[in-house]
C-alpha positions as CSV (number, residue, x, y, z in Angstrom):
1,M,0.0,0.0,-0.1
2,T,0.9,3.5,-0.8
3,G,-0.3,6.9,-0.1
4,P,-0.7,9.0,3.2
5,L,-3.2,6.6,4.6
6,A,-1.2,3.4,4.1
7,G,-1.5,1.4,7.2
8,I,-4.9,2.5,7.9
9,R,-7.4,-0.3,7.9
10,V,-11.0,0.4,6.9
11,V,-14.0,-2.1,7.1
12,E,-16.7,-0.7,4.7
13,M,-20.2,-2.1,5.4
14,G,-22.2,0.2,3.3
15,Q,-23.6,-0.1,0.0
16,L,-24.8,1.9,-3.0
17,I,-23.1,5.5,-3.0
18,A,-23.1,7.3,0.3
19,G,-20.9,4.9,2.4
20,P,-18.9,3.5,-0.5
21,F,-17.7,6.8,-2.0
22,C,-16.3,7.6,1.5
23,G,-14.7,4.3,1.2
24,Q,-13.3,5.1,-2.1
25,L,-11.8,8.3,-1.1
26,L,-10.1,6.5,1.8
27,G,-8.8,4.0,-0.5
28,D,-7.6,6.4,-3.1
29,L,-5.3,7.9,-0.4
30,G,-3.9,4.3,0.5
31,A,-6.1,2.9,3.2
32,D,-6.7,-0.8,3.1
33,V,-10.4,-0.9,2.5
34,I,-12.1,-4.2,3.1
35,K,-15.6,-4.2,1.7
36,L,-18.2,-6.4,3.2
37,E,-20.8,-7.7,0.5
38,D,-23.7,-9.8,0.6
39,P,-22.6,-13.4,-0.7
40,T,-25.6,-13.8,-3.2
41,R,-25.9,-10.3,-4.9
42,G,-23.1,-8.1,-3.8
43,D,-23.6,-4.5,-3.7
44,P,-26.2,-3.2,-5.7
45,M,-23.7,-0.8,-7.4
46,R,-22.5,-3.9,-9.3
47,E,-25.5,-3.4,-11.4
48,W,-25.9,0.3,-11.8
49,G,-24.9,2.5,-14.6
50,H,-26.3,3.5,-18.0
51,Q,-23.9,1.5,-20.0
52,R,-22.6,-2.0,-19.0
53,P,-20.4,-3.5,-21.6
54,S,-19.9,-7.4,-21.2
55,G,-22.4,-6.9,-18.3
56,E,-19.7,-5.0,-16.2
57,S,-20.9,-1.9,-14.4
58,L,-18.5,1.0,-15.2
59,W,-19.8,2.9,-12.3
60,W,-18.8,0.0,-10.0
61,S,-15.2,-0.1,-11.4
62,V,-14.9,3.5,-10.1
63,V,-16.7,3.6,-6.6
64,A,-15.2,0.2,-5.7
65,R,-11.7,0.7,-6.8
66,N,-8.8,0.0,-4.5
67,K,-11.0,-2.0,-2.3
68,R,-10.8,-5.7,-1.2
69,S,-14.2,-7.5,-1.7
70,V,-15.1,-10.0,1.1
71,T,-18.4,-11.8,1.1
72,C,-20.2,-11.6,4.4
73,N,-23.7,-11.9,5.1
74,L,-24.4,-9.4,8.0
75,R,-27.9,-10.6,8.5
76,T,-26.6,-13.8,10.1
77,E,-25.0,-14.4,13.5
78,E,-21.8,-15.8,12.0
79,G,-21.4,-12.9,9.5
80,Q,-21.9,-10.6,12.5
81,D,-19.2,-12.3,14.2
82,L,-16.9,-12.1,11.4
83,A,-17.7,-8.3,11.0
84,R,-17.0,-7.8,14.7
85,R,-13.6,-9.6,14.4
86,L,-12.7,-7.5,11.4
87,A,-13.6,-4.3,13.3
88,L,-11.4,-5.3,16.1
89,R,-8.4,-4.9,13.8
90,A,-9.6,-1.9,11.9
91,D,-9.0,1.8,12.5
92,I,-12.3,3.0,10.7
93,V,-15.7,1.4,10.1
94,V,-17.9,2.9,7.4
95,E,-21.6,2.1,7.2
96,N,-24.8,3.7,5.5
97,F,-27.5,1.7,6.9
98,R,-30.7,3.1,8.4
99,P,-29.9,4.2,12.0
100,G,-30.3,1.4,14.5
101,T,-29.6,-1.4,11.9
102,L,-25.9,-2.0,13.5
103,E,-27.4,-2.0,16.7
104,R,-29.9,-4.8,16.2
105,W,-27.0,-6.9,14.6
106,G,-24.8,-6.2,17.7
107,L,-22.4,-4.2,15.7
108,G,-23.1,-0.7,17.1
109,Y,-20.4,1.7,17.9
110,D,-20.6,1.1,21.7
111,E,-20.2,-2.7,21.3
112,L,-17.5,-2.4,18.9
113,A,-15.5,0.0,20.9
114,V,-15.4,-2.0,24.1
115,D,-12.9,-4.0,22.4
116,N,-11.4,-1.4,20.1
117,P,-11.6,1.9,22.0
118,G,-9.6,3.5,19.1
119,L,-12.2,2.7,16.5
120,I,-13.7,5.6,14.3
121,M,-17.1,4.7,12.8
122,V,-18.4,6.7,9.9
123,R,-22.0,6.7,9.8
124,V,-23.6,8.2,6.6
125,S,-27.4,8.3,6.7
126,G,-30.1,10.6,5.2
127,F,-31.1,12.3,8.4
128,G,-28.5,11.5,10.9
129,Q,-28.2,9.4,13.9
130,S,-30.5,11.5,16.2
131,G,-33.6,13.8,15.8
132,P,-37.2,12.9,14.8
133,Y,-36.4,12.1,11.3
134,A,-33.5,9.6,12.0
135,N,-35.3,6.5,11.3
136,R,-36.8,7.8,7.9
137,A,-35.7,6.2,4.8
138,G,-33.4,8.9,3.2
139,Y,-31.7,8.6,-0.1
140,G,-29.5,11.3,-1.5
141,A,-32.2,12.8,-3.7
142,I,-34.4,13.5,-0.4
143,G,-31.3,15.0,1.3
144,E,-30.9,17.3,-1.8
145,A,-34.5,18.3,-1.5
146,M,-34.5,19.0,2.0
147,G,-31.0,20.5,2.2
148,G,-32.1,23.3,0.1
149,L,-30.3,22.3,-3.3
150,R,-33.3,21.2,-5.3
151,Y,-35.3,24.3,-5.1
152,V,-32.4,26.6,-6.5
153,V,-31.3,24.1,-9.3
154,G,-32.9,24.7,-12.9
155,D,-34.8,27.5,-14.7
156,P,-37.3,29.5,-13.1
157,S,-39.9,28.5,-15.6
158,T,-39.6,24.9,-14.8
159,P,-40.1,22.8,-11.6
160,P,-37.1,22.3,-9.3
161,S,-34.4,20.2,-11.1
162,R,-31.7,17.9,-10.1
163,V,-28.1,18.0,-10.9
164,G,-27.3,15.1,-13.2
165,I,-25.0,13.3,-10.5
166,S,-25.6,11.7,-7.0
167,I,-24.4,14.9,-5.4
168,G,-26.1,14.6,-2.2
169,D,-24.7,11.0,-1.5
170,S,-21.3,12.2,-2.5
171,L,-21.3,15.2,-0.4
172,A,-22.1,13.3,2.7
173,A,-19.5,10.8,1.9
174,T,-16.9,13.5,1.4
175,Y,-17.8,15.2,4.9
176,G,-17.8,11.6,6.3
177,T,-14.1,11.3,5.1
178,L,-13.2,14.8,6.3
179,G,-14.5,13.6,9.5
180,A,-12.7,10.5,9.7
181,L,-9.5,12.3,9.2
182,A,-10.2,14.7,11.8
183,A,-10.9,11.9,14.1
184,L,-7.8,10.1,13.2
185,H,-5.6,13.4,13.9
186,E,-7.6,13.6,17.4
187,R,-7.0,10.0,18.0
188,S,-3.3,10.4,17.8
189,K,-3.6,12.8,20.9
190,T,-6.2,10.8,23.0
191,G,-6.0,7.1,21.9
192,L,-9.7,7.2,21.6
193,G,-12.2,6.8,18.7
194,Q,-15.5,8.5,18.0
195,V,-18.6,8.4,15.8
196,V,-18.6,10.7,12.6
197,D,-22.3,11.4,12.1
198,S,-22.7,12.7,8.4
199,A,-26.4,13.3,7.4
200,I,-26.9,13.8,3.7
201,Y,-29.3,16.8,4.2
202,E,-26.9,18.6,6.4
203,A,-23.8,18.0,3.9
204,V,-26.1,19.6,1.4
205,L,-27.2,22.4,3.7
206,A,-23.3,23.1,4.4
207,M,-22.9,24.0,0.8
208,M,-25.8,26.5,0.6
209,E,-23.8,29.6,1.1
210,S,-25.6,32.4,3.0
211,M,-29.2,31.1,2.1
212,V,-30.3,30.8,5.7
213,P,-29.1,34.3,7.0
214,E,-30.5,35.9,3.8
215,Y,-33.9,34.7,4.9
216,Q,-33.4,35.2,8.6
217,Q,-32.1,38.7,8.5
218,T,-34.1,40.0,5.4
219,G,-36.9,37.8,4.2
220,Y,-35.2,37.0,1.0
221,V,-35.7,33.4,-0.5
222,R,-33.3,32.4,-3.2
223,E,-35.0,31.3,-6.5
224,R,-34.0,29.4,-9.4
225,T,-32.0,31.5,-11.8
226,G,-31.0,29.2,-14.6
227,A,-27.5,29.7,-15.9
228,V,-26.8,32.8,-13.9
229,L,-26.3,34.0,-10.5
230,P,-28.5,37.1,-9.8
231,N,-26.5,40.3,-9.8
232,V,-23.3,38.8,-10.7
233,A,-22.5,39.7,-14.4
234,P,-21.1,39.0,-16.6
235,S,-20.9,35.2,-15.7
236,N,-22.9,33.0,-18.1
237,V,-22.7,30.6,-21.0
238,Y,-22.4,32.0,-24.5
239,P,-22.8,30.7,-28.0
240,T,-20.4,30.4,-30.6
241,N,-20.8,30.2,-34.3
242,D,-19.9,26.5,-34.4
243,D,-22.6,25.5,-31.8
244,L,-20.5,25.4,-28.8
245,W,-21.1,27.1,-25.3
246,V,-18.3,28.9,-23.7
247,L,-18.6,30.0,-20.0
248,I,-17.1,33.6,-19.6
249,A,-16.6,34.9,-16.1
250,A,-15.8,38.7,-16.1
251,N,-17.8,40.2,-13.2
252,Q,-15.0,41.9,-11.5
253,D,-14.5,45.4,-12.7
254,T,-10.9,45.0,-13.9
255,V,-11.8,41.8,-15.6
256,F,-14.8,43.3,-17.4
257,R,-12.6,46.0,-18.9
258,R,-10.3,43.5,-20.2
259,L,-13.4,41.8,-21.8
260,A,-14.6,44.8,-23.3
261,Q,-11.2,45.4,-24.9
262,A,-11.5,41.7,-26.2
263,M,-14.8,42.6,-27.7
264,G,-13.6,45.6,-29.3
265,R,-16.0,47.6,-27.2
266,S,-13.6,49.4,-24.7
267,E,-16.1,52.1,-24.1
268,L,-18.4,49.7,-22.3
269,A,-16.1,49.8,-19.3
270,D,-16.8,53.2,-18.7
271,D,-20.4,53.1,-19.6
272,Q,-22.3,54.0,-16.5
273,R,-24.7,51.0,-17.4
274,F,-22.0,48.7,-17.0
275,A,-18.9,50.5,-15.1
276,T,-19.7,49.0,-11.6
277,H,-20.5,45.5,-10.3
278,A,-23.9,46.8,-9.1
279,A,-24.6,48.5,-12.5
280,R,-23.9,45.3,-14.5
281,G,-25.9,43.2,-11.9
282,E,-28.9,45.5,-12.6
283,R,-28.7,45.1,-16.4
284,Q,-27.5,41.6,-16.4
285,A,-29.9,40.5,-19.2
286,E,-29.1,43.4,-21.4
287,L,-25.2,43.0,-20.9
288,D,-25.5,39.2,-21.6
289,A,-27.3,39.9,-24.9
290,L,-24.4,42.2,-25.9
291,I,-21.7,39.7,-25.2
292,A,-23.8,36.9,-26.9
293,E,-24.0,39.0,-30.0
294,W,-20.2,39.3,-30.1
295,T,-19.4,35.5,-29.2
296,R,-21.7,34.4,-32.2
297,T,-19.2,35.9,-34.5
298,L,-16.4,33.5,-33.6
299,D,-16.0,29.8,-33.4
300,G,-15.1,28.1,-29.9
301,A,-11.3,28.0,-30.5
302,E,-11.1,31.7,-31.6
303,L,-13.2,32.8,-28.8
304,E,-11.1,31.0,-26.2
305,K,-7.9,32.3,-27.8
306,T,-9.2,35.8,-27.8
307,L,-10.4,35.8,-24.2
308,E,-7.1,33.9,-23.1
309,T,-4.9,36.8,-24.7
310,H,-7.0,39.4,-22.8
311,G,-6.7,37.6,-19.5
312,V,-10.5,36.8,-19.4
313,P,-11.4,33.6,-17.4
314,C,-13.4,31.4,-19.8
315,G,-13.9,27.6,-20.5
316,Q,-16.0,25.4,-22.9
317,I,-18.6,23.2,-21.4
318,Y,-17.0,20.0,-21.4
319,R,-18.3,16.5,-21.9
320,A,-16.3,13.3,-21.5
321,P,-14.8,13.3,-24.8
322,D,-13.7,16.8,-24.3
323,M,-12.1,15.7,-21.3
324,L,-10.2,12.9,-22.9
325,A,-9.0,15.0,-25.6
326,D,-7.8,18.1,-23.6
327,E,-4.2,18.6,-23.2
328,H,-4.3,20.0,-19.9
329,Y,-6.2,17.1,-18.5
330,R,-3.4,14.8,-20.1
331,A,-0.6,16.9,-18.7
332,R,-1.8,16.6,-15.2
333,N,-3.1,12.9,-15.5
334,S,-6.5,14.0,-14.5
335,I,-7.7,10.9,-16.1
336,V,-6.1,7.5,-15.8
337,E,-6.2,4.1,-17.5
338,V,-6.8,1.1,-15.2
339,E,-6.6,-2.4,-16.3
340,H,-9.8,-4.4,-16.1
341,E,-9.7,-8.2,-16.1
342,K,-12.7,-8.3,-18.9
343,L,-12.7,-4.8,-20.5
344,G,-9.0,-4.1,-20.8
345,K,-7.9,-0.4,-20.0
346,V,-10.8,1.5,-18.4
347,A,-10.4,5.4,-18.2
348,M,-11.6,7.1,-14.9
349,Q,-11.0,10.2,-12.9
350,N,-7.7,10.0,-11.0
351,V,-7.2,10.5,-7.2
352,F,-8.1,13.8,-5.9
353,P,-6.8,15.9,-3.9
354,R,-3.2,15.7,-5.1
355,L,-0.3,15.3,-2.5
356,T,3.2,16.1,-3.6
357,R,5.4,13.8,-1.6
358,S,2.8,10.7,-0.8
359,P,0.1,10.8,-3.5
360,G,-2.7,8.4,-3.7
361,R,-3.3,6.3,-6.8
362,V,-5.8,4.1,-8.4
363,R,-4.3,0.5,-7.8
364,W,-7.2,-1.4,-9.1
365,V,-10.6,-1.3,-10.4
366,G,-13.7,-2.5,-8.5
367,P,-13.1,-6.2,-7.7
368,S,-15.2,-9.1,-8.7
369,L,-17.6,-10.3,-5.8
370,G,-15.7,-12.0,-3.0
371,A,-12.4,-11.8,-4.9
372,H,-10.5,-11.3,-1.6
373,T,-12.6,-13.5,0.9
374,E,-10.1,-16.0,1.3
375,E,-7.1,-13.8,1.6
376,V,-8.9,-11.7,4.3
377,L,-10.7,-14.3,6.4
378,V,-8.1,-17.2,6.2
379,H,-4.8,-15.6,5.6
380,E,-5.4,-12.6,7.8
381,L,-8.2,-13.3,10.1
382,G,-7.1,-16.9,10.9
383,L,-10.0,-19.0,9.8
384,T,-9.2,-22.5,8.6
385,A,-10.0,-23.4,4.9
386,E,-12.5,-25.9,6.4
387,E,-14.3,-23.0,8.4
388,L,-14.4,-20.9,5.4
389,A,-16.0,-23.7,3.4
390,Q,-18.6,-24.3,6.1
391,L,-19.5,-20.6,6.1
392,R,-19.8,-20.8,2.2
393,H,-22.1,-23.6,2.5
394,K,-24.1,-21.8,5.0
395,G,-24.5,-18.8,2.7
396,V,-22.6,-16.6,5.2
397,A,-19.5,-16.0,3.3
């Protein structure tokens, strides 16, 4: 194992996205992540994704990368005993079952911490481990709705929209990871672990900027505004003559002056309608129309080159093919190719964030179901081959 978390052992008991993305992040940074999966079907993520070449989930290859798959039926006493023994040797346990589930299985934090007081447990759930909603079913989409994100996403002429990725789950997992790292640091001083309680709705709420005090202090409720932020101009997507969209962000006074020069309209920077941030915000639509009229005269490459020459922040709206073709992506290895036993080389996003001295890396893609069961249970936990065979016969492993 390499990376800043080499030597840290994680037992992942979750499934789908909210817990497993936390495990992915820890594994990316070098932790040894042992993923426990139901012996019959495994994590449902093995079946997810729009495209499944040769029946293989490409999403699984990403979210389960760098993990070791061990089959273990947590709904059986024998499976719970195996999980307990693995947790005894772990630094971190990650789970995203409904609150109370682990307690019913005898795997709650209080039980596990008796024999492993330094254990850290990341608990990702829809509404957290306490409060009147704690026991509600809570997927990421619900957290996005109740955390405030859904209401402000989309065009004002349409119902609330969703972001095209599972952002609520991923945010909760990211905050869960942040909490785990903070708890590891605290443990280095006290020797004691603790629970990291990461609720999806609160992870979304944490990203909502000044939405709450804006209402509490002034009664202002943010509404959907489509591609723009109200009163921040110019900052929008603009069309080109080759049917591309380029985002231009020139809302600062000095940057807007440079944009006006790039447009051949230097006088706009001194025009009282657009000379200040407040004035541009008041005439946002009028200004966007002027800029779009100019961008339509150029193709995407010409527009980007002109803006870059004048020091105006800009960028095309990228899709996957654009990312794979981009020279900056290639120079920084933002996307890597990892060998897959059935699909050959699979391209995926690289480990992030980057560390200069002890970087993480993608060591392998999501493994086949139970690929590491014998390695972990026999060679590391100490079961005999006969004991493992019996557990497999009983549907435990």
